[in-house]
Residue, then its C-alpha position, 0 to 999 in steps of 0.5 A: e500500500e502506497s504511503k501518503a506522506l503528509a505535507v511538512p510546512e516550510g521551516a518546520r523543525v525539531f530540536f533538543t531543548n536541553l542537550t547540545d551536540s557532544q554533551k557529556v551526560t550521566s545515565p539515566f538522563m532527560v531528553q526534551f523534545g522541541i518542535e516548531g511549525m508542527e503540533v504534537e499529539a498522541a499517535g493513532e490518527l493521521n492529522e496534517g501538521k501533527g505527529h509525535h516524537h521518536i528517538i533513534i539510538n545510534g541510527s539516522s533519520l528515516e526517509r519520509g513515509t517510512v514507518v519507524p520500527a519499534d524496538s530497543l533502538n527506536i523509541h516511540y513517544g506515541q502518547g505525545q510526550t515532549e520529554a523522556e528519560l533515556e538509559l544508555p551504557a557508557g560511551t558515545h551514542t548518537l540520538t536522532m529525534q525523528f518526528a512522525d505522523g499518527y501512523h508512525q510514518s516518518y516526516g523525513e529528514q527535515l523533521s529530524t535532528t541528530i546529536t552525539v552524547e557522551v555517557e559517562 
């Protein structure tokens, strides 16, 4: 079945509000999700301009329309959470925030951002 990827408004973006690239953190740590130009809502319905956050650990953004897998490295925040606690082993990890629609279909690279964290 062909995916009907919803439109992404120009200038819409996601960002980490409490973490910066290469930041040192102690596990568990808080991750706060920021978004501009879109609205956060719980998963389940397909609504233009809306969706929910995912964190992809040690991965990268997903092509638009790709369903975000659900496993230990692809964490869904389908209740519309705007922050979460992550527990990661010591070392360097990348965190990719990926915004997706109500059917967990990625909004693509424009609505993703990746940082590296150093877990001490």
